[in-house]
C-alpha positions as CSV (number, residue, x, y, z in Angstrom):
1,A,-19.0,33.9,-26.9
2,T,-17.7,31.1,-24.6
3,G,-14.8,33.3,-23.6
4,S,-17.0,36.1,-22.5
5,K,-19.2,33.7,-20.5
6,S,-16.1,32.3,-18.8
7,A,-14.9,35.8,-18.0
8,R,-18.2,36.8,-16.6
9,L,-18.4,33.6,-14.4
10,E,-14.8,34.2,-13.3
11,K,-15.6,37.8,-12.3
12,A,-18.8,36.6,-10.5
13,L,-16.9,34.1,-8.5
14,G,-14.6,36.8,-7.3
15,A,-13.0,36.2,-3.9
16,S,-15.8,33.9,-2.7
17,F,-14.0,30.8,-3.9
18,P,-10.5,29.7,-3.2
19,E,-8.0,31.1,-5.6
20,T,-6.5,27.7,-6.4
21,E,-9.9,26.2,-7.5
22,H,-10.6,25.8,-11.2
23,F,-14.1,25.5,-12.7
24,F,-14.0,23.9,-16.1
25,G,-16.6,22.2,-18.1
26,L,-15.7,19.3,-20.4
27,E,-16.5,19.2,-24.0
28,N,-18.9,16.5,-25.2
29,F,-17.7,14.2,-28.0
30,G,-21.0,12.6,-29.0
31,N,-22.7,11.2,-25.9
32,T,-19.7,11.4,-23.5
33,C,-21.9,13.1,-20.9
34,Y,-21.6,10.0,-18.7
35,C,-17.8,10.3,-18.8
36,N,-17.7,14.1,-18.3
37,S,-20.0,14.0,-15.3
38,V,-17.9,11.3,-13.6
39,L,-14.6,13.0,-14.4
40,Q,-15.9,16.3,-13.0
41,A,-17.2,14.6,-9.8
42,L,-13.8,12.9,-9.3
43,Y,-12.0,16.2,-10.0
44,Y,-14.0,18.0,-7.3
45,C,-13.3,15.2,-4.9
46,K,-10.3,16.9,-3.4
47,P,-8.4,13.8,-2.1
48,M,-8.8,12.1,-5.5
49,R,-7.6,15.2,-7.4
50,E,-4.6,15.8,-5.1
51,R,-3.5,12.1,-5.4
52,C,-3.9,12.3,-9.2
53,L,-1.8,15.5,-9.3
54,E,0.9,13.8,-7.2
55,F,0.8,10.8,-9.4
56,S,1.1,13.0,-12.5
57,L,4.2,14.7,-11.1
58,E,5.8,11.4,-9.9
59,N,5.3,9.8,-13.3
60,A,6.0,12.9,-15.5
61,N,8.9,11.1,-17.3
62,S,7.1,7.7,-17.5
63,A,6.5,6.2,-20.9
64,E,3.3,4.6,-19.6
65,D,0.2,5.8,-21.5
66,D,-2.7,4.1,-19.8
67,L,-6.1,5.3,-18.6
68,L,-4.7,6.3,-15.2
69,S,-2.0,8.5,-16.7
70,C,-4.6,10.1,-19.0
71,L,-6.9,10.8,-16.0
72,C,-4.1,12.3,-13.9
73,D,-2.8,14.4,-16.8
74,L,-6.4,15.7,-17.4
75,F,-6.6,16.8,-13.8
76,R,-3.1,18.4,-14.0
77,T,-4.1,20.2,-17.2
78,I,-7.3,21.6,-15.6
79,S,-5.6,22.6,-12.3
80,S,-2.7,24.3,-14.1
81,Q,-4.8,26.6,-16.2
82,K,-4.2,30.3,-15.7
83,R,-7.9,31.0,-16.0
84,R,-10.2,29.8,-13.2
85,C,-13.1,29.0,-15.5
86,G,-13.5,27.6,-19.0
87,V,-14.0,24.5,-21.1
88,H,-11.6,21.7,-21.7
89,A,-11.7,19.0,-24.4
90,P,-10.7,15.7,-22.8
91,K,-9.6,14.3,-26.1
92,R,-6.7,12.2,-24.9
93,F,-8.7,10.6,-22.0
94,V,-11.8,9.8,-24.2
95,G,-9.5,8.5,-26.9
96,K,-7.7,6.2,-24.5
97,L,-11.0,5.1,-22.9
98,R,-12.4,4.1,-26.3
99,H,-9.1,2.3,-27.2
100,V,-8.9,0.2,-24.0
101,N,-12.6,-0.7,-23.6
102,E,-14.8,-1.7,-26.5
103,L,-17.9,-0.9,-24.4
104,F,-17.1,2.8,-24.5
105,N,-15.9,2.8,-28.2
106,N,-19.2,4.1,-29.7
107,H,-21.5,7.0,-29.6
108,M,-24.2,5.3,-27.7
109,H,-25.5,6.5,-24.3
110,Q,-23.6,4.9,-21.4
111,D,-24.4,4.6,-17.7
112,A,-22.3,6.9,-15.5
113,H,-22.4,4.4,-12.7
114,E,-21.0,1.6,-14.9
115,F,-18.3,4.0,-16.1
116,L,-17.4,5.1,-12.6
117,N,-17.0,1.4,-11.5
118,Y,-14.9,0.6,-14.6
119,L,-12.7,3.6,-14.1
120,L,-12.0,3.1,-10.4
121,N,-11.4,-0.7,-10.9
122,E,-9.1,0.0,-13.9
123,A,-7.2,2.6,-11.9
124,A,-6.8,0.2,-9.0
125,D,-5.6,-2.5,-11.3
126,L,-3.1,-0.2,-13.0
127,L,-1.8,1.0,-9.6
128,E,-1.4,-2.6,-8.4
129,K,0.6,-3.4,-11.6
130,R,2.8,-0.4,-11.2
131,N,3.4,-1.0,-7.5
132,K,4.3,-4.7,-8.2
133,K,6.7,-3.6,-11.0
134,A,8.3,-1.0,-8.7
135,E,8.7,-3.6,-5.9
136,E,10.3,-6.0,-8.3
137,N,12.7,-3.3,-9.6
138,N,13.4,-2.0,-6.1
139,G,13.8,-5.6,-4.8
140,G,16.4,-6.2,-7.5
141,D,18.2,-3.0,-6.7
142,K,18.2,-3.6,-3.0
143,S,19.7,-7.1,-3.3
144,D,22.2,-5.9,-5.8
145,G,23.0,-2.8,-3.8
146,G,23.2,-4.8,-0.6
147,S,25.5,-7.5,-1.9
148,G,27.5,-4.9,-3.8
149,S,28.1,-2.8,-0.7
150,G,28.8,-5.9,1.3
151,S,31.4,-7.0,-1.2
152,G,32.9,-3.6,-1.5
153,G,33.2,-3.4,2.3
154,G,34.9,-6.8,2.5
155,G,37.4,-6.1,-0.4
């Protein structure tokens, strides 16, 4: 039944919406409405979605499995669907959220605003850590590379 509803919606959308847009609902896992509404709002914020998609591509081979990676992978999964409409189960994201923050590891109602604040702050913290780590790695490479090329040129 859900498939036929999606097909009808997709047909109704027709050419009136950009071909690249995807309209997906998110499955509820016992009072995750607060989470789903925030995720959908962020997904439809085009600059946020585009940056997450870039991040997902840039970090495709990364071993990092944090909330930011889960968020960006969720956006990539939705945007890469062949169908324009449907329902997606954000199991990995919700599982990671419940793992990293005890407040959200239950089936109680939560406040969407509190979740949004948490998610944005957590994403900012994770990006800062990644950038700092990258600078440290690049700084080491640059000094090694710089002294190595200087030594090579002198020898």
